[in-house]
Each structure stands twice: as structure tokens, then as C-alpha cells.
C-alpha positions in Angstrom: 0.1 -0.1 -0.1 1.8 3.3 -1.1 1.6 6.4 0.9 -1.5 8.2 -0.6 -3.7 4.9 0.0 -2.4 4.6 3.6 -3.2 8.3 3.8 -6.9 7.9 2.6 -7.2 5.3 5.0 -6.1 7.2 7.9 -8.3 10.3 7.0 -11.5 7.9 6.5 -10.8 6.4 9.9 -10.3 10.2 11.5 -13.7 11.1 9.7 -15.4 8.1 11.1 -14.3 8.9 14.6 -15.2 12.5 14.4 -18.5 11.3 13.2 -19.0 9.2 16.0 -17.9 11.9 18.4 -20.2 14.3 16.8 -23.2 12.1 16.8 -22.8 10.0 19.9 -24.7 12.4 22.2 -27.6 12.2 19.6 -27.7 8.4 19.7 -27.2 8.3 23.6 -23.5 7.0 23.4 -21.1 7.7 25.9 -17.7 6.4 27.3 -20.1 4.6 30.2 -22.4 3.3 27.5 -19.7 1.8 25.2 -18.0 0.1 28.2 -21.4 -1.3 28.8 -21.4 -2.9 25.4 -18.2 -4.1 25.6 -18.9 -5.6 29.2 -22.0 -7.3 27.9 -20.4 -8.5 24.4 -16.9 -8.9 25.4 -16.2 -11.9 22.7 -17.7 -9.8 19.6 -15.8 -6.8 21.0 -12.3 -8.5 21.2 -13.1 -10.1 17.7 -13.9 -6.8 16.2 -10.7 -5.0 17.8 -7.9 -7.4 17.0 -9.2 -8.0 13.6 -9.3 -4.3 13.0 -5.8 -4.2 15.0 -4.2 -6.8 12.6 -6.1 -5.4 9.3 -5.0 -1.9 9.9 -1.5 -2.1 11.4 -0.3 -4.4 8.9 -0.5 -1.7 6.2 1.3 1.0 8.5 -1.2 2.1 10.8 -0.3 3.5 14.1 0.3 0.6 16.5 -0.1 3.2 19.1 -3.3 4.5 18.4 -5.1 1.3 18.0 -3.6 0.3 21.7 -4.8 3.6 22.9 -8.2 2.8 21.3 -8.1 -0.6 23.2 -7.4 1.6 26.7 -11.0 3.0 26.4 -12.6 -0.2 25.7 -10.9 -2.7 28.1 -9.0 -3.5 31.1 -5.4 -2.6 31.4 -4.4 -6.2 31.3 -6.7 -7.3 28.8 -6.0 -4.5 26.4 -2.1 -5.8 26.7 -2.7 -9.1 25.6 -5.4 -7.9 22.9 -2.5 -5.3 21.6 0.1 -8.0 21.7 -2.2 -10.4 19.7 -2.7 -7.5 17.2 0.8 -6.8 17.2 2.2 -10.5 16.6 -0.6 -11.1 14.2 0.1 -7.8 12.0 3.9 -8.6 12.1 3.6 -12.6 10.7 1.4 -10.9 8.1 4.2 -8.2 7.0 7.1 -11.1 7.6 5.2 -13.6 4.8 4.3 -10.2 2.6 8.2 -9.4 2.7 9.1 -12.7 2.1 7.1 -13.3 -0.9 8.2 -10.0 -2.5 11.6 -10.3 -1.7 14.7 -8.3 -0.5 14.5 -5.7 -3.3 11.1 -4.7 -2.4 12.2 -4.1 1.4 15.2 -1.7 0.2 13.1 0.2 -2.2 10.5 0.5 0.8 13.2 1.8 3.3 14.8 3.9 0.6 11.1 5.4 0.1 11.4 6.3 3.5 14.1 8.7 3.2 17.0 6.7 3.1 18.5 3.3 3.7 20.3 1.3 6.2 23.9 1.5 5.5 24.6 -1.9 6.7 21.7 -3.4 4.9 23.6 -6.6 3.5 25.3 -7.1 6.8 21.9 -7.0 8.6 20.3 -9.6 6.0 23.5 -11.8 6.5 23.9 -11.6 10.3 22.4 -9.3 12.7 19.0 -11.2 12.5 17.8 -11.6 16.0 19.5 -8.8 17.3 17.8 -6.4 14.2 14.2 -7.5 14.9 14.6 -7.4 18.5 16.2 -3.7 18.9 14.1 -2.4 16.3 10.9 -3.6 17.9 11.9 -2.1 21.0 12.7 1.5 19.6 9.3 3.3 20.5 9.6 5.7 17.2 10.3 3.0 14.9 7.5 2.2 12.7 6.7 -1.7 13.3 6.4 -2.1 9.6 10.0 -1.7 9.1 11.5 -4.5 11.7 8.4 -6.6 10.4 9.5 -6.4 6.5 13.4 -6.9 7.7 12.3 -9.9 9.5 11.0 -11.4 6.2 14.3 -11.1 4.2 16.8 -11.7 6.8 18.0 -15.2 7.8 15.6 -15.7 10.3 13.1 -18.5 10.9 9.5 -17.6 11.8 9.8 -18.9 15.3 12.9 -16.8 16.4 11.6 -13.9 14.5 8.1 -14.2 16.9 9.9 -14.5 19.9 12.3 -11.2 18.9 9.1 -9.4 17.9 7.2 -10.0 21.0 10.1 -9.4 23.3 11.0 -6.1 21.8 7.3 -4.8 21.6 6.4 -6.1 24.9 7.8 -3.3 27.3 6.6 -0.6 25.1 3.2 -1.9 25.0 2.8 -2.0 28.8 4.3 1.1 29.0 2.0 2.7 26.3 -1.1 1.3 28.0 0.3 2.9 31.2 0.5 6.1 29.8 -2.8 6.2 28.1 -4.6 5.0 31.4 -2.7 7.4 33.4 -3.6 10.3 31.0 -7.2 9.6 31.1 -7.3 9.3 34.8 -5.1 12.1 35.4 -2.4 10.0 37.4 0.7 12.1 37.1 3.2 9.8 38.6 1.9 7.0 36.2 2.3 9.3 33.3 5.9 10.0 34.2 7.1 6.3 34.9 5.8 5.3 31.8 7.3 8.3 29.8 10.5 7.8 31.5 10.2 3.9 30.8 9.8 4.7 27.1 12.7 6.7 26.9 15.2 4.3 28.6 14.1 1.4 26.9 14.6 3.3 23.4 17.9 4.7 24.5 19.2 1.3 25.7 18.0 -0.1 22.2 19.8 2.7 20.2 22.9 2.2 22.0 23.3 -1.4 20.8 22.4 -0.1 17.5 24.3 3.1 17.5 25.9 2.4 14.3 22.8 3.1 12.5 20.9 5.9 14.4 20.9 8.3 11.7 19.5 5.9 9.2 17.1 4.9 12.0 16.0 8.5 12.4 15.4 9.0 8.8 13.4 6.0 8.3 11.4 6.8 11.6 10.9 10.7 10.5 11.5 10.7 6.7 9.5 14.2 6.6 12.3 15.8 9.0 15.2 14.7 6.3 13.3 15.5 3.4 15.8 17.3 0.9 18.7 16.4 3.1 21.6 14.1 2.0 
């Protein structure tokens, strides 16, 4: 899916959210009524949430947005579980997409995002588990990047899944606690979550310090537009 289609998908999603917010009062909808619906239709809500999570995030939609949405619907512990199911589901889809389309597709995808990993060939040949784990652990790196790399590096699905799970779990937990803290104005919870996210990212970047500039280019292509 190209950037134009992804942007269109985001706009449609945003418009739907806006319409729901505007007309929620007219239809008697509020957060309590939504929570009531979820509690009385838990299985249906979980299925719909996970299907949306996997489908949208497989095509570069924000994992953080979907996780935040889950905080509004489920308890802290449940949303962590459901978010990880969604993350693993979308990562496996991206893994097989990359494996099917091949190394050149992934290289072109990275270059279209504003740059390329200077040690791409070395990463593909050697740093397999490390690459997936550390890139998944960096909070601001779009999950699509380590997911697609996972499909072309020399790593089997089992090890890829373990690395993806371990890399995403801390950030998922901290994101859930951050959003929960914001919703309920828990200042200590907010600060603790932010500090945790920063520390994990710093640690991951330290072990991948040779590629920091490339990682920043891939994560924030708009900031490096026109720069070499």
C-alpha cells in the first residue's frame, strides 16, 4: 500500500471517529454506554478489535493509536494481551509479505522512507535476532520496518516471533499505562511510563548506535526531506 492509499485510509478512519464523536450524544452514546456494550458483548468486541488492529497495522497504521483505543474499551491487563495479539498478527502478515516480495522490495521500501540502512546487506546476513528485537523495542520506529526486515533476513518464523514479542512487550505495557494515566490524570503513572519508554529506546539505540542516523531517517522521513 503506497503512502497515498495509507493517508486516504487514515483520513477515512479519522472522519469516522469524528462522526461518532459528533453524533454520539444524539444516539445516546458515551464512554459509559460503550463500556457497558463491551462488557456485555466481550467476545464480539475482542474479535472486532483484534481484526481491526491486525488489518490496519499490517498496512502501516499506528500501533499506538490502536493500543490507545483498546485502553478505552478494556481493562489494562486485557488491552495488553489483545494489543500483543494484534501486534503479533500484523507482524506475521508483514513477515510473509516481505518473504514473498523479496529483498529488493524491502530495500526500495526503506529508500522511499527517506534513506536506507547503510549496513543493509550485513543486517540481512548476520544480525538477525538482534535486528528484529532492537528495532521493535525502539518506540518511534514504525513496526512495519522491523517486520519487513524480518521477512528477508536469515531468521525463521519462530525466532522472529520471539524477537518481535520481546521487543514490543515493554513498549506496549508502558504505552497502555501512559494512556491510562492520561485518562485518569495519574501524574506519577504518566511520568513513569514516559521515562520507561525513553530508557528502553536509549538502550536499544545504544546497541544499534552505528545506524542511529539511518533509523531516524526511516522513522521521520519528513524531517530529512531534501537532505543527504
